[in-house]
C-alpha positions as CSV (number, residue, x, y, z in Angstrom):
1,M,-136.7,234.5,-54.6
2,E,-136.1,232.0,-51.9
3,M,-139.1,230.8,-49.9
4,K,-138.2,229.8,-46.4
5,A,-140.5,230.4,-43.5
6,H,-137.7,231.4,-41.1
7,W,-136.8,234.6,-42.9
8,L,-140.3,235.9,-42.8
9,R,-140.3,235.8,-39.0
10,L,-138.4,239.1,-39.2
11,G,-141.7,240.8,-40.2
12,N,-140.1,243.0,-42.9
13,Y,-142.4,241.7,-45.6
14,H,-146.2,241.7,-46.1
15,I,-146.2,240.3,-49.6
16,V,-143.8,237.8,-51.2
17,N,-143.5,237.2,-55.0
18,L,-142.2,233.8,-56.0
19,A,-140.3,234.4,-59.2
20,F,-140.8,233.1,-61.8
21,L,-143.2,231.0,-63.9
22,S,-140.9,231.9,-66.8
23,T,-142.2,229.6,-69.5
24,F,-145.8,229.5,-70.6
25,G,-148.2,230.3,-73.4
26,G,-147.9,229.8,-77.1
27,G,-148.1,226.1,-76.9
28,R,-145.1,225.9,-74.5
29,T,-145.1,223.5,-71.5
30,P,-145.3,225.8,-68.5
31,M,-142.3,225.7,-66.2
32,I,-141.2,227.5,-63.0
33,N,-137.7,228.7,-62.5
34,L,-137.0,229.7,-58.9
35,A,-133.3,230.5,-59.5
36,G,-131.9,227.3,-58.2
37,H,-133.8,227.1,-54.9
38,C,-135.5,223.9,-56.0
39,D,-135.5,221.7,-59.1
40,P,-138.8,221.8,-60.9
41,Y,-137.7,219.0,-63.2
42,S,-137.6,216.5,-60.3
43,N,-140.7,218.0,-58.7
44,A,-138.6,219.2,-55.8
45,C,-140.5,222.5,-55.5
46,V,-143.5,220.8,-53.9
47,G,-141.4,221.0,-50.7
48,L,-142.1,224.7,-50.5
49,S,-145.7,224.1,-49.8
50,A,-145.3,224.0,-46.0
51,D,-143.3,227.2,-46.0
52,I,-145.9,229.0,-48.1
53,K,-148.6,227.9,-45.8
54,S,-146.6,229.0,-42.8
55,C,-146.1,232.5,-44.3
56,Q,-149.8,232.8,-45.1
57,A,-150.7,231.8,-41.6
58,K,-148.7,234.9,-40.5
59,G,-150.8,237.1,-42.7
60,I,-148.2,237.3,-45.5
61,K,-149.6,237.1,-49.0
62,V,-147.6,234.8,-51.3
63,M,-147.9,235.5,-55.1
64,L,-146.6,233.7,-58.2
65,S,-144.8,236.1,-60.5
66,I,-145.1,235.2,-64.1
67,G,-142.7,236.4,-66.8
68,G,-139.3,237.8,-65.9
69,G,-136.3,239.1,-67.9
70,V,-135.7,235.9,-69.9
71,V,-138.6,235.9,-72.3
72,S,-139.8,232.4,-73.1
73,Y,-143.5,233.3,-72.7
74,S,-146.3,234.9,-74.7
75,L,-150.0,235.0,-75.2
76,D,-150.8,234.3,-78.8
77,S,-154.6,234.7,-78.6
78,S,-157.6,235.2,-76.4
79,E,-157.9,231.4,-76.2
80,D,-154.3,231.2,-75.2
81,A,-154.9,233.7,-72.4
82,R,-157.9,231.6,-71.2
83,Q,-155.8,228.4,-71.2
84,V,-153.0,230.0,-69.2
85,A,-155.5,231.4,-66.7
86,T,-157.0,227.9,-66.4
87,Y,-153.5,226.4,-65.9
88,L,-152.6,229.0,-63.2
89,W,-155.9,228.4,-61.4
90,N,-155.5,224.6,-61.4
91,N,-151.8,224.4,-60.6
92,F,-151.2,227.4,-58.2
93,L,-154.5,228.8,-57.1
94,G,-157.7,227.3,-55.9
95,G,-158.2,224.7,-58.6
96,H,-157.0,221.1,-58.7
97,S,-154.3,219.3,-60.6
98,S,-152.2,216.2,-60.1
99,T,-149.1,218.2,-61.2
100,R,-149.1,221.2,-58.9
101,P,-145.4,222.5,-59.0
102,L,-145.6,223.9,-55.4
103,G,-147.8,221.2,-53.9
104,D,-151.2,221.8,-52.4
105,A,-150.5,225.3,-51.1
106,V,-153.0,227.8,-52.5
107,L,-151.2,231.0,-53.5
108,D,-152.9,234.4,-53.1
109,G,-152.6,235.6,-56.6
110,I,-150.6,236.2,-59.7
111,D,-148.0,238.9,-60.3
112,F,-147.4,240.2,-63.9
113,D,-143.7,240.9,-64.5
114,I,-143.9,241.0,-68.3
115,E,-140.7,242.3,-69.8
116,G,-140.8,241.4,-73.5
117,G,-142.5,239.6,-76.3
118,S,-145.9,241.1,-77.1
119,S,-148.2,243.5,-75.3
120,E,-151.2,241.6,-76.6
121,H,-153.8,239.6,-74.5
122,W,-152.4,240.4,-71.0
123,D,-155.6,242.3,-70.3
124,E,-157.6,239.2,-71.2
125,L,-155.5,237.1,-68.9
126,A,-156.2,239.5,-66.1
127,R,-159.9,239.4,-66.7
128,Y,-159.9,235.6,-66.8
129,L,-158.0,235.3,-63.6
130,S,-160.2,237.9,-61.9
131,R,-163.3,235.8,-62.5
132,Y,-161.9,233.1,-60.4
133,S,-162.3,235.3,-57.3
134,K,-166.1,234.5,-57.6
135,R,-165.3,230.9,-56.6
136,G,-164.4,231.8,-53.1
137,K,-160.9,233.0,-52.1
138,K,-160.0,236.3,-53.8
139,V,-157.3,236.1,-56.5
140,Y,-155.1,239.1,-56.1
141,L,-153.6,240.6,-59.2
142,T,-150.4,242.6,-59.1
143,A,-147.9,243.9,-61.6
144,A,-144.3,245.2,-61.9
145,P,-144.2,247.6,-64.8
146,Q,-141.1,249.6,-65.7
147,C,-141.4,253.3,-64.7
148,P,-141.6,254.8,-68.2
149,F,-145.3,255.5,-68.6
150,P,-147.3,253.7,-70.0
151,D,-145.5,250.4,-69.6
152,Q,-144.7,248.9,-72.9
153,W,-145.9,245.4,-72.0
154,V,-148.6,245.5,-69.4
155,G,-149.9,249.1,-69.9
156,G,-153.0,247.7,-71.6
157,A,-153.7,245.2,-68.8
158,L,-153.3,247.9,-66.2
159,K,-156.1,249.9,-67.8
160,T,-158.6,247.2,-66.8
161,G,-158.5,248.5,-63.2
162,L,-158.4,244.9,-61.9
163,F,-154.9,245.1,-60.3
164,D,-154.7,245.4,-56.5
165,Y,-151.1,246.3,-56.2
166,V,-148.7,247.8,-58.7
167,W,-145.0,247.9,-57.8
168,V,-143.4,250.2,-60.4
169,Q,-139.8,249.4,-61.1
170,F,-138.0,252.7,-60.5
171,Y,-134.6,251.2,-61.6
172,N,-132.8,250.4,-64.8
173,N,-134.7,253.3,-66.3
174,P,-132.6,256.5,-65.8
175,P,-135.3,258.9,-67.2
176,C,-137.7,258.1,-64.3
177,Q,-135.5,256.9,-61.5
178,Y,-133.7,258.7,-58.7
179,T,-130.2,259.9,-59.1
180,P,-128.2,261.7,-56.3
181,G,-129.3,265.3,-56.1
182,E,-132.1,264.8,-58.7
183,L,-135.5,263.8,-57.2
184,S,-137.8,265.3,-59.8
185,N,-137.6,262.5,-62.4
186,L,-138.8,259.9,-59.9
187,E,-141.3,262.2,-58.3
188,N,-142.9,263.2,-61.5
189,S,-143.1,259.6,-62.7
190,W,-144.6,258.6,-59.3
191,K,-147.3,261.2,-59.7
192,Q,-148.1,260.1,-63.2
193,W,-148.4,256.5,-62.1
194,T,-150.6,257.2,-59.1
195,S,-152.9,259.5,-60.9
196,S,-153.3,257.4,-64.1
197,I,-153.6,253.8,-62.9
198,H,-156.6,252.4,-61.1
199,S,-155.0,250.2,-58.5
200,T,-155.6,249.8,-54.8
201,K,-152.0,250.7,-53.9
202,T,-148.8,251.6,-55.7
203,F,-145.4,250.7,-54.5
204,L,-142.0,252.1,-55.0
205,G,-140.0,249.3,-56.6
206,L,-136.3,249.5,-55.8
207,P,-133.1,247.3,-55.9
208,A,-132.1,246.1,-52.4
209,A,-128.4,246.5,-53.3
210,P,-126.3,248.3,-55.9
211,D,-125.6,244.9,-57.6
212,A,-129.3,244.0,-57.8
213,A,-129.8,246.3,-60.8
214,G,-127.9,248.1,-63.5
215,S,-128.9,251.5,-62.0
216,G,-131.4,253.0,-59.6
217,F,-130.1,251.9,-56.2
218,I,-131.0,254.5,-53.6
219,P,-128.9,254.7,-50.4
220,V,-130.9,254.4,-47.2
221,D,-130.3,258.0,-46.1
222,N,-131.4,259.4,-49.5
223,L,-134.5,257.2,-49.5
224,T,-135.6,258.1,-46.0
225,S,-134.8,261.8,-46.1
226,Q,-135.7,262.7,-49.6
227,V,-137.6,260.2,-51.6
228,L,-140.2,258.8,-49.2
229,P,-141.2,262.2,-47.8
230,A,-141.9,263.2,-51.4
231,I,-144.2,260.3,-52.3
232,K,-145.8,259.1,-49.0
233,G,-148.5,261.8,-49.1
234,S,-150.3,260.0,-52.0
235,T,-153.4,258.1,-51.0
236,K,-152.2,255.4,-53.4
237,Y,-148.9,254.9,-51.6
238,G,-148.6,251.3,-50.5
239,G,-144.9,250.9,-49.5
240,V,-141.7,249.7,-51.0
241,M,-141.0,246.7,-53.2
242,L,-137.5,245.3,-53.2
243,W,-135.7,243.1,-55.7
244,S,-134.8,240.8,-54.2
245,K,-134.7,238.8,-51.0
246,Y,-131.3,237.5,-51.9
247,Y,-129.8,241.0,-52.2
248,D,-131.7,242.2,-49.1
249,D,-130.1,239.4,-47.1
250,E,-126.7,240.9,-48.2
251,T,-127.4,244.5,-47.3
252,G,-130.2,244.5,-44.7
253,Y,-131.9,247.2,-46.7
254,S,-135.4,246.3,-45.6
255,A,-134.5,246.4,-41.9
256,S,-132.9,249.8,-42.4
257,I,-135.9,251.4,-44.0
258,K,-138.8,249.6,-42.3
259,S,-139.5,252.3,-39.7
260,H,-139.7,254.9,-42.4
261,V,-141.9,253.1,-44.9
């Protein structure tokens, strides 16, 4: 996701996930991949530091999303989880390192977008990261599970009750996503997630354009007239998560739904 201060002046976003730290764990050298917006190999991503701080000054939380659809990550042991947590703290959060990929900006937390590999030790990573909140600034923990419940990869981690925000991906999963004229699959899945997971808030994760996902795009009219009225009554409702800013720029989806969210 592109990180430029000017596009946040629109006020359509309260939280931004920088995606992804896509390589880590298992003895791998950690590496971010921000989809061509900067070159981590030449240390060019440190230039985003000022933009991150500008967004935070406006009250927007900026998270680092770890994982993603290209799986070159894993946690092989409890010690591996501890080491990854230490790396994240020193290089993206409140710790110190001479090799911080995004410069001296202190991100607000870590987002778990685990989509493959093993389901082991993510709960331990969450616990290790949560402990850093005791050092001052709170470390927010968020996750982007797939809508089939429980999530195959981070289901165990979510049981810890340590996650502040959970944006469930109600797309690329026909059994629990919206299809025109059929709301019950999504609605039933939403109820299961909000009643089973101890998070502060749960978000409806959607593609911001038809091309942003293989399936699951919801036209604005359908979202505002059918879907949102069915789920907003939950005390766990936090809003809508969109993948991604690139596609939202193309469609203006967030601007179209903002007054209804």
